[in-house]
KETOR-282934 format. One record per atom (N, C-alpha, C): x, y, z. Coordinates in Angstrom, 3 decimals. Example, Ala and Ser with C-alpha at 12.3 -4.5 7.8 and 13.67 -1.06 7.14 Angstrom:
# KETOR-282934
       xx       yy       zz
   13.190   -5.690    7.800
   12.300   -4.500    7.800
   13.200   -3.300    7.800
   12.850   -2.250    7.080
   13.670   -1.060    7.140
   12.900    0.030    7.870
# end
This chain:
# KETOR-282934
       xx       yy       zz
    7.044  -20.744   25.423
    7.109  -19.567   25.144
    5.774  -19.168   24.653
    5.488  -17.908   24.486
    4.328  -17.442   24.153
    4.635  -17.182   22.817
    3.262  -17.629   21.862
    3.183  -17.333   20.468
    2.132  -16.287   20.434
    2.574  -15.798   18.980
    1.281  -14.758   18.764
    0.684  -15.929   18.117
   -0.764  -16.102   18.027
   -2.148  -16.691   16.995
   -1.934  -16.304   15.717
   -1.685  -17.519   14.739
   -2.245  -17.204   13.740
   -3.749  -16.595   12.965
   -3.604  -15.620   13.036
   -5.010  -15.283   12.168
   -5.992  -15.800   11.281
   -6.647  -15.442   10.700
   -7.784  -15.837    9.669
   -8.260  -14.455    9.313
   -8.267  -15.088    8.140
   -9.113  -12.894    7.281
  -10.206  -12.760    8.463
  -10.933  -13.666    9.220
  -11.946  -13.024   10.266
  -11.794  -13.065   11.074
  -10.500  -13.025   11.509
  -10.162  -13.044   13.080
   -8.794  -12.323   13.092
   -8.560  -12.041   12.401
   -7.097  -10.549   12.540
   -7.666   -9.375   12.949
   -7.002   -8.786   13.726
   -6.946   -7.424   14.479
   -5.699   -6.695   14.746
   -6.271   -5.292   14.185
   -5.199   -4.726   14.263
   -3.992   -5.021   15.795
   -4.771   -5.346   16.679
   -3.595   -6.083   17.677
   -3.114   -7.385   17.207
   -3.649   -7.799   16.832
   -2.804   -8.849   16.633
   -1.783   -8.845   15.807
   -1.924   -8.002   14.304
   -0.527   -7.643   13.661
    0.148   -6.815   13.736
   -0.344   -5.722   15.263
    0.762   -5.064   15.870
    1.421   -6.025   17.142
    1.090   -6.697   17.245
    1.721   -7.658   18.039
    2.824   -8.639   17.241
    2.879   -8.990   16.101
    3.541   -9.449   15.026
    5.103   -8.550   15.075
    4.406   -7.564   14.680
    5.231   -6.209   14.765
    6.530   -6.250   15.621
    5.849   -6.431   17.145
    6.806   -6.146   18.024
    7.830   -7.454   17.944
    7.386   -8.745   18.294
    7.827   -9.800   17.720
    9.008   -9.436   16.568
    9.072   -8.529   15.758
   10.205   -8.941   14.592
   10.712   -7.556   14.965
   11.021   -6.190   15.690
   11.049   -5.725   16.167
   12.354   -6.016   17.505
   11.444   -7.014   18.160
   12.233   -7.707   19.122
   13.601   -8.361   18.887
   13.346   -9.382   17.761
   14.194   -9.966   17.057
   15.318   -9.576   16.486
   14.915   -8.114   16.117
   15.963   -6.968   15.640
   16.819   -6.557   16.738
   16.020   -5.839   17.810
   16.930   -5.450   18.707
   17.495   -6.156   19.909
   17.060   -7.384   19.658
   18.214   -8.429   20.378
   19.281   -8.859   19.701
   19.512   -8.969   18.310
   20.486   -9.101   17.651
   21.556   -8.030   17.814
   20.993   -6.956   17.573
   22.348   -5.866   17.863
   22.585   -5.780   19.038
   21.630   -5.657   20.481
   22.001   -5.598   21.575
   23.288   -6.763   21.903
   22.760   -8.001   21.102
   24.045   -9.256   21.313
   25.508   -8.808   20.635
   24.808   -8.040   19.420
   26.510   -8.646   18.911
   27.088   -7.005   19.566
   26.561   -6.007   19.686
   26.881   -4.884   20.941
   27.976   -5.410   21.656
   26.838   -5.898   22.885
   27.530   -6.606   23.884
   28.603   -7.604   24.018
   28.878   -8.251   22.824
   29.908   -9.173   22.636
   31.703   -8.828   21.633
   30.931   -7.703   21.477
   31.920   -6.865   20.517
   32.179   -5.452   20.318
   31.691   -4.812   21.193
   31.950   -3.321   21.135
   31.184   -2.403   20.168
   30.676   -3.202   19.123
   30.263   -1.934   17.952
   28.792   -2.497   17.677
   28.349   -1.183   17.653
   26.747   -1.575   16.781
   26.673   -2.615   15.422
   25.730   -3.514   15.061
   25.166   -3.530   14.083
   25.688   -3.445   12.761
   25.164   -1.857   12.541
   25.492   -1.481   10.764
   27.383   -1.260   10.608
   27.710   -0.311   12.240
   29.251   -1.279   11.727
   29.912   -2.465   12.011
   29.318   -3.196   12.255
   29.864   -4.560   12.129
   29.720   -5.076   10.281
   28.406   -4.702   10.235
   27.722   -5.186    9.026
   28.469   -4.302    7.789
   29.033   -2.862    7.843
   30.087   -2.233    7.289
   31.260   -2.660    7.501
   31.695   -3.668    7.979
   33.404   -4.016    8.496
   33.517   -5.194    7.280
   32.165   -5.746    7.996
   31.929   -7.447    6.945
   31.948   -7.405    5.289
   31.137   -5.689    4.880
   31.476   -5.801    3.480
   33.091   -5.295    3.089
   33.613   -4.416    3.662
   34.897   -4.066    3.609
   35.787   -5.031    3.529
   35.596   -6.250    4.311
   36.561   -7.598    4.387
   36.310   -8.157    2.766
   35.360   -8.423    2.445
   34.494   -9.371    1.390
   34.852   -8.631    0.456
   35.348   -7.088    0.283
   35.487   -6.377   -1.001
   36.349   -5.899   -0.798
   37.800   -6.330   -0.551
   39.112   -4.943   -0.340
   38.904   -4.107   -1.291
   39.367   -2.774   -0.911
   39.536   -2.187   -2.110
   38.583   -1.405   -2.279
   37.023   -1.870   -2.016
   35.820   -1.357   -1.951
   36.351    0.567   -1.499
   35.211    1.279   -2.385
   34.910    2.435   -2.142
   34.017    2.975   -1.130
   33.505    4.037   -0.799
   32.835    4.833   -0.003
   31.380    4.362   -0.297
   31.038    4.523   -2.024
   30.001    4.360   -2.870
   29.719    3.024   -2.430
   31.029    2.288   -2.647
   30.334    0.836   -2.851
   29.968   -0.147   -1.302
   30.254    0.156   -0.210
   29.915    0.170    0.888
   28.364    0.734    0.914
   28.247    2.161    0.680
   26.408    2.533    0.439
   25.553    1.393   -0.271
   26.253    1.172   -1.228
   25.287   -0.004   -2.330
   24.760   -0.974   -1.966
   25.805   -1.546   -0.862
   26.006   -3.458   -0.406
   24.611   -3.432    0.418
   25.068   -2.070    1.719
   24.233   -1.909    2.969
   23.188   -0.870    2.321
   22.881   -0.775    1.207
   21.200   -0.118    0.572
   20.661    1.116    1.417
   22.461    2.321    1.390
   22.164    3.282    2.792
   22.688    4.173    2.088
   22.480    5.499    2.164
   23.051    6.868    1.543
   24.632    7.086    2.028
   25.417    7.342    1.088
   26.378    7.330    0.743
   27.233    8.372    2.354
   26.121    8.638    2.448
   27.072    9.995    3.889
   26.571    8.831    5.039
   25.407    8.232    5.219
   25.299    6.790    6.178
   26.784    6.160    6.532
   26.990    5.821    4.768
   28.547    4.547    4.886
   29.754    5.990    5.176
   29.931    7.308    5.280
   30.892    7.588    5.750
   31.097    7.622    6.873
   30.037    8.350    7.425
   30.117    8.366    9.145
   30.180    7.149    9.968
   29.710    5.828    9.084
   30.324    4.166    9.808
   31.766    4.013    9.384
   32.131    4.168    8.192
   33.860    4.158    8.152
   34.254    4.911    8.684
   33.879    6.127    8.885
   34.663    7.399   10.226
   35.024    6.769   11.275
   33.631    6.362   11.858
   34.248    5.111   13.300
   35.120    3.841   13.162
   35.281    3.138   11.986
   35.947    2.503   11.599
   37.402    2.381   11.712
   37.515    3.655   10.941
   38.678    4.162   11.076
   39.352    4.678   12.509
   38.243    5.632   13.093
   39.202    6.244   14.306
   39.648    4.732   14.917
   38.724    3.609   15.173
   38.783    2.136   16.020
   40.262    1.624   15.252
   40.403    2.173   14.484
   41.595    1.429   14.050
   41.151    0.102   13.263
   40.722   -0.631   12.794
   39.721   -1.256   12.508
   40.146   -1.566   10.472
   40.178   -0.812   10.156
   40.446   -0.235    8.640
   40.918    0.431    8.537
   41.688    0.372    6.967
   42.754    1.429    6.318
   41.685    1.880    5.361
   42.230    3.093    4.662
   41.649    3.632    3.489
   42.869    4.512    2.864
   42.968    4.469    1.510
   43.971    4.629    1.062
   43.640    5.458    0.047
   44.369    6.361   -0.712
   43.695    7.319   -1.349
   43.781    6.871   -2.695
   43.209    7.057   -3.665
   43.459    6.734   -5.306
   44.310    7.393   -5.636
   45.819    6.955   -6.337
   46.886    7.559   -6.643
   46.177    8.645   -7.888
   45.308    8.326   -9.069
   44.979    9.015  -10.077
   43.416    9.833   -9.537
   43.050    9.423   -8.352
   42.004   10.502   -8.133
   41.824   10.514   -7.118
   42.260   11.506   -6.002
   42.433   11.615   -4.214
   41.186   11.626   -3.889
   39.711   11.959   -4.698
   38.733   11.999   -4.347
   38.281   10.864   -3.777
   38.694    9.582   -4.489
   38.450    8.362   -4.416
   38.980    7.677   -3.627
   38.949    6.923   -2.709
   39.288    6.037   -1.313
   39.050    4.455   -1.981
   40.584    3.306   -1.142
   40.126    2.309   -1.322
   40.261    2.038   -0.208
   39.226    1.153    1.064
   38.752    0.782    1.992
   39.768   -1.095    1.916
   40.284   -1.270    3.267
   40.228   -2.623    3.774
   40.997   -2.846    5.386
   40.508   -3.587    5.243
   40.308   -4.886    6.736
   41.829   -4.677    7.368
   41.791   -3.920    8.587
   43.194   -4.623    9.153
   42.965   -5.696   10.246
   44.067   -5.957   10.685
   44.163   -7.345   11.527
   43.058   -7.252   12.972
   43.121   -6.029   13.006
   42.317   -5.854   14.185
   40.600   -5.814   14.217
   40.347   -5.702   12.777
   38.969   -5.508   12.127
   38.824   -6.759   11.714
   39.528   -7.403   11.860
   39.614   -9.523   11.046
   39.241  -10.468   12.663
   39.933   -9.311   13.258
   39.755  -10.482   15.247
   38.437   -9.817   15.160
   38.129   -8.915   15.127
   36.952   -8.505   15.728
   35.267   -9.150   15.085
   36.017   -9.721   14.142
   35.024   -9.744   13.129
   34.616  -11.814   13.363
   35.472  -11.915   13.578
   35.345  -13.577   13.979
   34.931  -13.481   15.708
   34.528  -12.508   16.262
   34.006  -12.701   17.738
   32.679  -12.063   16.998
   32.322  -12.089   16.386
   30.724  -10.845   16.474
   29.871  -12.320   15.750
   28.904  -12.396   16.426
   27.669  -12.934   15.891
   27.041  -12.913   14.717
   27.398  -13.652   13.851
   26.356  -13.614   12.616
   24.849  -13.536   12.552
   24.056  -12.779   11.866
   24.340  -12.652   10.460
   25.212  -11.177   10.248
   26.400  -10.551    9.777
   26.992   -9.572   10.020
   25.263   -8.398    9.261
   24.735   -8.880    8.693
   23.693   -8.003    7.674
   22.574   -7.872    8.867
   22.105   -8.842    9.909
   21.157   -8.322   10.500
   20.404   -9.714   10.233
   19.416  -10.103   11.382
   18.705  -10.776   11.477
   17.120  -10.952   10.774
   17.160   -9.835   10.349
   15.565   -9.154    9.275
   16.493   -9.705    7.808
   17.270   -8.350    7.014
   18.120   -9.002    5.898
   17.881  -10.456    5.334
   18.487  -11.071    6.589
   18.697  -12.610    6.272
   17.120  -13.186    6.181
   16.383  -12.986    6.937
   15.134  -13.471    6.810
   14.334  -13.113    5.664
   14.745  -11.986    5.235
   14.175  -11.588    3.828
   14.925  -12.336    3.115
   15.907  -12.299    3.116
   16.132  -12.937    1.827
   16.008  -14.635    0.923
   15.269  -15.472    2.684
   15.307  -16.839    2.839
   13.562  -16.580    2.253
   13.152  -15.001    1.739
   11.468  -15.746    1.565
   11.418  -15.853   -0.159
   10.311  -16.641   -0.296
   10.291  -16.210   -1.647
    9.932  -15.055   -2.035
    9.987  -15.092   -3.510
    9.954  -13.962   -4.523
    8.274  -12.933   -4.452
    7.588  -14.391   -4.550
    5.847  -13.885   -4.154
    5.693  -13.535   -2.782
    6.505  -14.290   -1.665
    5.779  -13.674   -0.569
    6.406  -12.104   -0.394
    7.712  -12.101   -0.777
    8.723  -10.309   -0.539
    7.561   -9.721   -1.342
    6.985  -10.027   -2.345
    5.833   -8.546   -3.077
    4.589   -8.351   -2.721
    4.447   -9.358   -1.911
    3.290   -9.609   -1.085
    3.870   -8.075    0.072
    4.917   -8.876    0.702
    5.196   -7.968    1.763
    5.316   -6.565    1.668
    6.013   -6.085    0.486
    6.003   -4.908    0.184
    5.300   -3.872   -0.033
    3.605   -4.722   -1.037
    2.931   -3.991   -1.621
    2.487   -3.543    0.074
    1.764   -4.264    0.910
    1.777   -4.362    2.452
    1.978   -3.404    2.983
    3.381   -3.548    3.044
    4.056   -2.414    3.457
    4.095   -1.266    3.292
    3.736   -0.970    1.715
    3.941    0.217    0.868
    2.564    1.085    1.275
    1.705    0.072    1.360
    0.103    0.906    1.906
    0.223    1.073    3.419
    0.896    0.664    4.114
    1.259    0.899    5.605
    1.729    2.264    5.974
    3.123    2.613    5.102
    3.843    3.604    4.904
    3.189    5.053    4.382
    2.258    4.481    3.386
    1.361    5.483    2.853
    0.561    6.111    4.377
   -0.156    4.902    5.237
   -1.275    5.591    5.898
   -0.772    6.525    6.919
    0.259    6.065    6.909
    1.122    6.507    8.830
    1.538    8.316    7.853
    2.025    8.184    7.057
    2.144    8.976    6.142
    3.856    9.614    6.704
    4.440    8.627    6.123
    5.769    8.110    6.867
    6.973    8.475    6.039
    8.061    9.352    6.563
    8.886    9.763    5.625
    9.664    8.910    5.257
   10.097    8.724    4.005
   10.645    7.051    3.187
   12.082    7.497    3.556
   12.772    8.769    3.715
   13.818    8.875    3.907
   15.261    7.994    4.461
   13.900    7.680    5.720
   14.193    6.812    6.691
   14.963    5.085    6.285
   14.390    5.010    4.782
   14.425    3.602    4.651
   16.060    3.381    4.017
   16.935    4.998    3.638
   18.225    4.532    3.717
   19.314    4.517    5.542
   18.636    4.586    6.422
   18.992    4.542    7.391
   18.745    3.158    8.315
   20.065    2.242    8.555
   20.536    1.287    9.429
   19.298    0.998   10.186
   18.714   -0.386   10.485
   17.536   -0.940   11.651
   18.646   -0.808   12.549
   19.846   -0.905   12.835
   20.809   -0.816   13.537
   20.689    0.806   14.301
   21.113    1.833   13.632
   20.965    3.065   13.712
   19.639    3.562   14.325
   18.561    3.223   14.068
   17.051    3.621   14.230
   17.131    3.964   15.792
# end
């Protein structure tokens, strides 16, 4: 297996860092492809399904909050799960605009077949990093985003949908 060499302050180059980004993106893409191949659903849909299973009766805003995505994105994920009859949507009796989501047996069976982690390999790996490392990474990525003049609204799009 080829590895990207660890650079020191005096040997680091943009090419070395770029290769590291490629390794990360490839790991994420490989996980999502494997998930879709095994269960026929995209990674974001699997994650949403897992959130609903873990939080019976959760609403659309709760799904969005758990996944750190925009509510309209969560709504689109839920619509797909409803169409595939993996979840059920009940309107709240006191306010019909509020919904309660519950997983159906078909959804539970599908989750049992899905390779983990349901939220994806990158969020899981980030969750294992120290607070100090996360802070440094956040600051460094913030600088990169500024140099790219990137559209930060993409921050609320699941990686599986990019």
